[in-house]
C-alpha positions in Angstrom: 11.9 -34.9 33.6 12.5 -31.3 32.7 14.5 -32.3 29.6 11.7 -34.6 28.3 9.2 -31.8 28.8 11.4 -29.2 27.0 11.9 -31.6 24.1 8.2 -32.3 23.8 7.3 -28.6 23.8 10.1 -27.8 21.3 8.6 -30.4 19.0 5.2 -28.9 19.4 6.7 -25.5 18.7 8.2 -26.8 15.4 4.8 -28.2 14.4 3.1 -24.9 15.3 5.7 -22.9 13.4 5.2 -25.1 10.3 1.5 -24.6 10.6 1.9 -20.8 10.7 4.2 -20.9 7.7 1.7 -23.0 5.8 -1.1 -20.7 6.8 0.9 -17.7 5.6 1.7 -19.3 2.3 -2.0 -20.1 1.8 -2.9 -16.6 2.9 -0.8 -15.3 0.0 -1.5 -18.0 -2.6 -5.3 -18.1 -2.4 -5.9 -14.4 -3.4 -3.4 -14.8 -6.3 -5.2 -17.9 -7.6 -8.6 -16.2 -7.2 -7.3 -13.3 -9.2 -5.8 -15.5 -11.9 -9.0 -17.6 -12.2 -11.1 -14.5 -12.4 -8.8 -13.0 -15.1 -9.0 -16.2 -17.2 -12.8 -16.4 -16.9 -13.1 -12.9 -18.1 -10.9 -13.7 -21.1 -13.0 -16.8 -21.9 -16.2 -14.7 -21.6 -14.8 -12.0 -24.0 -13.7 -14.7 -26.5 -17.1 -16.4 -26.5 -18.8 -13.0 -27.1 -16.5 -12.3 -30.0 -16.9 -15.8 -31.5 -20.7 -15.4 -31.1 -20.7 -12.2 -33.1 -18.4 -13.7 -35.8 -20.8 -16.7 -36.1 -23.8 -14.4 -36.5 -21.9 -12.5 -39.3 -20.9 -15.8 -41.0 -24.5 -17.0 -40.9 -25.7 -13.7 -42.4 -23.2 -14.1 -45.2 -24.2 -17.6 -45.9 -27.9 -16.6 -46.1 -27.0 -13.8 -48.5 -24.9 -16.2 -50.7 -27.7 -18.8 -50.7 -30.2 -16.2 -51.8 -27.9 -15.0 -54.6 -27.2 -18.6 -55.7 -30.9 -19.4 -55.8 -31.6 -16.2 -57.8 -29.0 -17.1 -60.4 -30.4 -20.6 -60.8 -34.0 -19.6 -61.3 
């Protein structure tokens, strides 16, 4: 009976060890993924800010060109 009990507990120890290894991997991976996602979101925010400024500049240029075009046609 002692052999069966030792085999049962050794199997449970293996499962527990695998759980600890998985927990350790997640403990390392989650902060890395959070950092990478945060970095990407900041890049996207900065890009959208730059694009918004460029679009405003293009709209201002178009308004100026329309005004000049209308002045020459009149």
